[in-house]
C-alpha positions in Angstrom: 0.1 -0.2 0.0 3.0 2.3 0.6 3.8 2.5 -3.3 -0.1 3.5 -4.0 1.0 7.0 -4.4 0.9 10.0 -2.2 -1.1 13.4 -2.2 1.7 14.7 -4.8 2.3 11.4 -6.6 0.0 9.3 -8.1 0.4 5.3 -8.2 3.6 4.5 -10.2 5.7 7.6 -9.7 7.8 6.2 -7.6 8.6 3.4 -9.7 9.0 5.8 -12.6 11.3 7.8 -10.8 13.5 4.7 -9.6 13.6 3.5 -12.9 14.5 6.8 -14.5 17.6 7.0 -12.2 18.8 3.4 -13.6 17.5 1.8 -10.5 15.3 -0.9 -9.0 13.0 -0.8 -5.9 11.8 -3.9 -3.9 10.0 -4.3 -0.5 9.7 -7.3 2.0 7.7 -7.8 5.1 8.4 -10.2 7.8 6.6 -10.5 11.3 8.1 -7.3 12.9 9.6 -5.4 10.3 9.3 -4.2 6.4 12.4 -3.5 4.3 12.5 -1.3 1.4 15.3 -1.3 -0.9 16.2 1.0 -3.5 19.4 1.0 -5.7 20.1 3.7 -8.3 22.8 5.2 -10.1 25.1 6.9 -7.7 24.5 10.6 -9.3 20.8 10.2 -9.3 19.7 9.0 -5.8 18.2 12.2 -4.3 15.1 12.7 -5.9 14.3 8.9 -5.8 15.0 8.9 -2.1 12.9 11.9 -1.3 10.0 10.5 -3.0 10.6 7.0 -1.2 10.6 9.0 1.9 7.3 10.5 0.9 5.7 7.5 0.3 6.8 6.3 3.6 5.5 9.0 5.5 2.5 10.3 3.7 1.1 7.5 1.6 -2.5 8.1 0.2 -3.7 4.6 1.3 -6.8 4.9 -1.2 -9.8 2.7 0.1 -10.2 1.4 -3.7 -6.5 0.1 -3.8 -6.9 -1.4 0.0 -9.9 -3.4 -1.5 -7.8 -4.8 -4.4 -4.8 -5.5 -2.3 -7.0 -7.3 0.2 -8.9 -9.5 -2.8 -5.6 -10.3 -4.1 -4.0 -11.3 -0.9 -7.2 -13.4 -0.2 -7.8 -15.1 -3.3 -3.9 -15.7 -4.4 -1.4 -15.2 -1.8 -3.0 -17.3 1.0 -3.3 -20.1 -1.6 0.2 -20.0 -2.4 1.5 -20.0 1.1 -0.9 -23.0 1.7 0.4 -24.9 -1.3 4.0 -24.4 0.1 4.4 -27.6 2.4 7.4 -25.6 4.2 5.5 -22.6 4.8 2.7 -24.6 6.3 4.9 -26.6 8.8 6.6 -23.4 9.6 3.5 -21.7 10.5 2.4 -24.7 12.3 5.8 -24.4 14.2 5.4 -20.7 15.0 1.9 -21.3 16.3 2.9 -24.0 18.8 6.5 -22.0 20.0 4.7 -18.9 20.4 0.9 -19.5 21.5 -1.0 -16.3 22.0 2.1 -14.3 21.0 1.7 -12.3 17.7 4.7 -14.0 16.2 2.3 -17.3 16.3 0.3 -15.7 13.4 1.4 -15.9 9.9 3.0 -12.9 8.6 0.1 -12.0 6.0 -2.4 -12.5 9.1 -5.6 -14.0 9.5 -7.9 -14.1 6.6 -10.7 -13.0 8.9 -9.3 -10.4 10.3 -7.8 -9.0 6.8 -11.2 -9.2 5.3 -12.6 -6.9 8.1 -9.6 -4.4 7.9 -10.8 -0.9 7.2 -8.9 2.2 5.6 -8.9 3.7 9.2 -7.3 0.8 10.8 -4.7 0.6 8.1 -4.1 4.8 8.6 -3.8 3.9 12.3 -1.3 1.0 11.9 0.6 3.3 9.8 0.6 6.3 12.2 1.5 4.1 15.0 4.8 2.0 13.1 5.9 4.3 10.2 7.6 7.0 12.5 11.1 8.2 12.2 12.0 6.9 15.7 11.2 3.3 14.2 13.0 3.7 10.9 16.7 3.1 10.0 17.9 4.7 6.6 20.9 3.2 5.2 22.6 5.2 2.2 25.6 3.3 0.5 27.6 4.9 -1.9 29.6 8.3 -2.9 27.3 10.4 -0.9 27.6 13.3 1.4 25.8 12.5 4.7 24.6 15.9 5.4 22.8 16.1 2.0 21.4 12.6 3.0 20.2 13.9 6.2 18.5 16.8 4.3 16.5 14.8 1.9 15.5 12.6 4.7 14.5 15.1 7.3 12.3 17.1 4.8 9.9 14.3 4.9 10.4 12.8 8.4 9.8 15.7 10.7 
């Protein structure tokens, strides 16, 4: 949902900015973290980083996209996860080992709770967890650290 645009940028703008900077953008989620990884040409990092920061701190989280993502996960992702015997065994192990702890749940959550997830709940989750004090920003390459701080701080304050 983070990549679905902001008030300033429509869906797809971030991907286009990264691609025009000769780069790639990836995201992955685990039980207690999400990683966003962007690699771009060394002299073209500022605009894509700024746009990524805007998406992280000020996503649009459109209701229609939430409905589409929910349907995709409920129809396809859960089926793929259940078709992989290693995932099924890992989920059973986590459930047994962690009991009532949230780690006992699959990373995608429970289908019933996802089916009921509202945009307001998603926005509350975002406000609670997508904060500067809960993030680590790493920039590698020939960059000036102060310039990186300036780009990041424009969006994280």
